[in-house]
N, C-alpha and C positions, 0 to 999 in steps of 0.2 A: 640358523636353519638346520636342516638335519646335516647331523656332520660325518655322516658314512659314504666313501666313495663308492662309483659306481663298480669297480671292480672287485672291494669290499662287500660290493649292495649282494653281488651276483655268487661269494661264497659263505657269507654268512644266514642270510636271509633269504626265500623263495620268493622267487620273480612270479607274480599272478599274471598271465594271460587272458587278454580280451576274451569273453563268452567265461571264463571258469569261475570266476567269482569267488566272494572271498564267504570262512566257513560261517556258519547263521550266527553264533554268539559276537565273532571278530566283526561281524558284519553291522550288527546292530550298534555295535560301538563305532565303529566308519560312519554311518549313517546320522548318528546323535552327533559326530564332529561338524560333519558338513552341513546340519542345519542348523548349528551354532555359528560357525565363520557365515554363512553366506546369508543367514537371516543377519547378522550384523551391518553385514554390507551394506545389503538392501531396507534396513529397517533406519540409517544411517542419514542415507539418501532422503525419506522421508524427514522425517525429524529436522532433519538440518534447514530445509526449504521452509517448513512449519517455521523455525524460532528464527526466521531472519530479521523480521522487524524489530524482536528486541535485539537480537545483536546488535545489530545498527544500532537502536540509541543507545546500548551501553558503553560499543567502541566509539560512541563520537564522530562518525560516518554517513554520510548519504546511503538511500536504500539502490541506487545505483550501483555505488560502491562497494553495496555490503553484497549485490552477485557473483562477483568473484569466490565469494565462499561458498558457492554452489559449484562456478566455472571452474576452478581450482581444479575440483574432486571430480567432474567429470572431464577434464579433460588430461589430466593425468592418468585414467583410466584408459583413455580414447589410446595414446600414446603407447602405451605399453602392454596390451590388451596380447595382440597379436608377438611379440620381443618374445614376452613372457611365455604364450603356449608354446614357440616352437622351444626355447630354449627346456623346458619344460619334457620335450620330446626327446632331447639328450643325457639330462642330468637327473632327470627323474620327478614326474608329476606330483609326487608326495615333496619333495625337497622345494617345490617352487608354492606349494600351498601352505606349508610350516611356515615359509619366511614370510610371506603373504602376509597370514594369521600374526607374524609376529610382529611385522611391521606395521601393520592395522592397528594393534591393542600399545604398542608404543607410542604410536602418531595420535594415539585416541588421548591420551595420557599432555601428550603436548598441546594439544585440543583446550585441553580442561584447565593448560595452565597459563593459555595466548594472554596478551594486556595489549595487541595492536590488532589492527587488521593484517597488517602485511605479515607480523608473524602466524595471527590463525590465517593467511592464508597459505604458509606454507609451510602450516602444520596439516591443513585441509588436501596439499597435490599429496605430501608424503603419503596421508590416509586412504588418497584417492591410489597411490602405486601399491600399498600393499591392499587394496580392496582387488586391484586388476591383478592378484599372485592369486587370490582366491578365486577369482569369478571369469583368470583364462584358463585354468585346469579343470573346474569344480565338474565340467559334462564328462569329461577323458576320464575321469578318477571314476564316474559313476559306473560307465563302461567294465571296469576293472574290480570296481564291489560285487556288482549284483551278477549273476549268471546269463547267460543267456533269454531263456527263458522267462526271465522275473526280471527282463532290463527296463521293461513298460510301467510296471510297476514302482520302478527307483525314481526316472524319469518324471513320474504324476507325482510321489512324494516330494522330489525336488521343487517341483514348480507349488504345490501344494505350500509349500516354509515360503515360497517367493513371495507369493500371495496376501498371506497371512502375515510375513513385514511388512507389504503392503499397505494391507489394510489397516492394520494396527498402528503406523507411524505416524500418523497426528495426533491421536490418541493418548500413543505413549509420551508426544511433545507435551504436547497439553497439561498432561496429568504432573510430566516435571519441572515446568513453567509453572504449575501450581505450588508448588511446594521449593521448588529451588530455584537458584538464578542458572541462565544457558549454559557454563562449562558442565554441570552434571550431565547436560545430552552427550557431554561425549565420555564424561567419566565414567558412566556407568558402562562403557564398555571391556574396560579395563581388568575387569574382573572375569566376566564371561571371555574375553579373549583368551585370559592364563588359562579358564576351565578350560575351552577349546583346544590350549594347545597340550594342553596335559594329556586330555582323549587323541590328539591326534597322531604323538610321537608312535603309540603302543598300534595304534588298529587300521594308518593309512595301508593300503598298499603300497609293494615294491613292484616296481612294475618293469619292462626292457623297454632301457636306454637305447637310443637310436648312436651310429657309427659318423655319422653328418658334424660338423664344426658351426660352433654359433657364429651369423654373419652381422659384427657390429656394424662398418658398412650400411648394409641393409634397414638393420635394427635403426640406424638414424636419418636414414632415409623415411622408413615408414611412420616416425616420432614427425617428422615434419610433415609429410602429409597429411597425414587424418589430425594431429595436432593443429595446422592452418585449417584447413576443412573445419574440425570443430571451433574453433575460434572464429571461423567467417562468418557459420551461421549462425552462433551463438550473439555476435556482435550484428550481422543482421537483422536479427532479431527485436534488437534493443535501438534499433534504427539510426546505427552508428552510420557513418561519413560511406557514402557510396563505394567512393576513390577506395578509401580503405577496406571496405569489405570484394571489393573486386577485386584490388591488388593482391588479399590475401587467401584470394581462390584460386586465381591462377597460380601464385606460388607453389600452391597447394594444388593444382594440375600438374605444375610444368616437375614438382618432387614425385607426384604420382608415375609419369610417363617414366622415368629413369628408373623408377624404383621396379615398375611392371618389365622394363629392359633387365633388368638385375637380375629378376628372379628367373626369367627367361626360360635359362637350362639347367635351373638348380634343380638334384633330386628331391630335396623336401622346404619350397618354399618358404618362406615368413609368411608373406603372401601368399595362402596357399593358393597359385593358378591353380594346381597340378588339379588340385580336388574341385575347380569351377568346370571343369571339361567333364564331370563327369554330370550327367544333369539331372539325376536325383537331388545331389548338393547342390547345382547352381540353384533350382526352380525351389528346394527348401529354403538357400536360403535368401532367394526373392520373397518367397512367402513372407518370410520372417520379416525384415526391412520395412514390406508393406504395411503389415498388421501391427507393427511396434509406433510405425508413424501415424495408420488410424489410431491407435492406444494415448500417442502423444496428444493428437488436434485431442482428443475428447478430455481426457485429463488437465492437459491447459487450458482451454475454453470453459468446459461445463462450469467450474466454478464464476464464471465471471456471468454466464448464461441464467446460473440461479441466481445473482446476488441481484445485477441491471434489469435483467431481463423479467425475470420473475419475483424481484422483492425480498428476497428469502436471507435470514442474519445468517452468522458464521458457524453458528450453532446449527443451525438447518441446514446447511452444505453440506457442513463434514456428514449429516444422515444421510444425506440425498446422496452424496457419494460413494457411501459404505456397500448397497447391492451387488454394486459390478464385482468391487473382489473378492465379496464373497463367494457371489455364484463361482468366480474364478475357483475359489476354494474347496469348493463340494465336486465340479464338476473337474479339473486338474486329476485325479485320484482315480477317475472312472475310464477318462480318456486315456489313460497312460496303461489300465488294465484291456482295455481294448486294441490300444495299439498293436498289443503285443499277438492279434489275430486276426485284425484287419487294416490295409493298406492305411498310410496316412494320407496319400491322395485325395481316398472319400474320409476319413475322419478329418482331416482341416480344411476341405471344401465344404462340409457340411456347417462344419463349425462358424467359417469367416463367412456365408451367405449366412448365417443368422447374426452376426455380429454389423453385415454392412446392413442387414432389414431394422436391427435396432437401430444403429445410428443415424437411419432414416425418418423413423418415427421418432427417436429425438429433436432430429433438425425441426421435423412439421410438427409441431406438437404445438395443443392448442393457447390460445394466448394465456389463459392463467388455467392450468392444468392444477390439478389433488397434488398430494402425496401417492394415491396410490396409481396415480395416470406417470407420472412419473419412476415412481420405482419397477413398476414390470418392465416397462423399456429399458431402464438400467438393468437388470437382472436376466434382459434375454442378452444384451450387449456381453455380460459376463458369463454368461454362457458359453454365445457363439466362441468367445476370447479361450476361457478356461478348457473350450472342447477341442480348440486349433493346436496350444500351447505343446504338450505334452507329446503326441504323434509328430507334431516336427524335430522338437527337438530331438527325440528319438533319432527317426528320419534322417538327420543332418548330421549324429554321431557313427549311425551305423553306415552309413556311404561313402563312408571312409574307411579306407584300410586301417587295422587294428594299429600303425604303428606311426597314421598319421593322424592319431587321433588326439593330441596338441592343436592341430593345427585347424582340425573340424570344431574342438573347445572353445579355441579362439575369435572364431566366425562366428560361433553361437553368441559369447555375447558383444562382441562387433556390433553384429547386427542389431540387436537389442538400442544398445546407446546409439548407434546411427541412425535407427529407427526414430527412437522416441528424439532426438536432437532436429531432425524433419522435423517432424510434429508441430513442437513448440515454435522452429521457427516461421510454419505456416500460420498458426493461431498468429504471429506479430501480420503479416501478410494480411489476413485476411479481415484484422481490424482497423488497418491504413486504407482498405479498399472502402468499410463501410465499418464504422464504430456502432452502427443501431443493430444491423445484423451481421457484424463480424462473429458470432459466436455459433449463427443458423450455419452459417459456410461454411464455417470451419467442420462442424458437424456435418454437413453434407460431401467436404471432400473428403473428411473422415472415411465415409462410406464408399469413394470412389476408392481408396485405397485397400481399404476392405474386398469388395469387387475385384479390384488387381490381385488381391492375396488369395481370394478364392481360385480365380482364372487358373495361378501358376499350380496353385494346390489339385488341382483336379488335373493336368499337363502332366502331373507325377504319374496316373494312371497310364500315361503311354510311354514308360518308362521301364527298360529294363531290369533291375536290382536288383543285386544277387542277394541281399540283404533286406529284403522283403518279407514277412513274417507270413505265414504260413496257417492258413486256418487249421483245427486239428479236425479230424475225423472223427 
């Protein structure tokens, strides 16, 4: 991590305040740094999912056991996102970001040299902690890198990077596996991570540090509550024993109650209950969770829909899935720029309405649709999702005070992961209800979540948000 101390920070380096932004040349370098790190964290999730069957065979393990390669990464991120975001407010966001990128890079090397499932799972857990260091303060750093008038553009660009990484992930994994064994999926992260570190140290801004102390007991309660919750959702999705899943949910609830009681009077709570008292922040968080649940329902169920219902090959499935993230990549920067002029409630509401309509059209698609029939519906879904994402991210960040940017940034990443986990679990529930119509049921349920997110987005127009953008005259 960055060796400078907070006191030395203030004396030797210029402290950038929220809305001030970096000079243009330094801002470009910082944006490249964020692009590399966020791209790696997003890409790594996609390529690991794609390569699970190959890794299971090579490590002599079962497909069910190999799921822990993905679960360990998600679990590590979920238990550490909010604690690392809170720590970033205290010691500086650049420290957490650089430390997270360094750990992610080192853990990628450990993944590449792993010789068994247990060693790979441990390495993936460490990689998830590093990824949490990156994602927990990523949105907070954007708020300090860009001036206020260009924040929407910065958010849109960041969303574009995530969409591109998500889009090319399966293709990158397939290309690497075509010429090299699976350890190279992780080994390629090492040189890119080192380049990111070399750029991060001179470019990322020094930000004001909070004076409150880090609460270790709260961090442990947070890890237990969210860890048990994600574990219960994941095992429920894989049809584990109802007693085990119920016990995990109950334990997560108990830990959550103790966590809320401990945070109630804290001036800067790790689980930012103080920010949820702000209607704009609370509605934006609800919008994010519901929309990412809709996305999770779609992206887990659609491959089954294309394969089992429509009889498409693996290559065709990859091509049919592409229009959605491509549309997100196109719309995210446009929506980001518009969010500098128009309220997030309108932009997000319109985008989520399109997403809900698109998912309904997918659910009621004809029995033997053409490639065109599928593609234009996927494009509509992607356009809607991309149009919502950038304005919603900006609304979450600007509805929190500058000194609470870490807490807001942690909620951004937590809402994304939590929503996607709920979506994946609900897909399993849909298939248990009906194997033959499970995919269509999941898409219909996703349309409902998108509709709920649309309503929450429009409700933001009724709030009095001091950070709302003003349309230039």
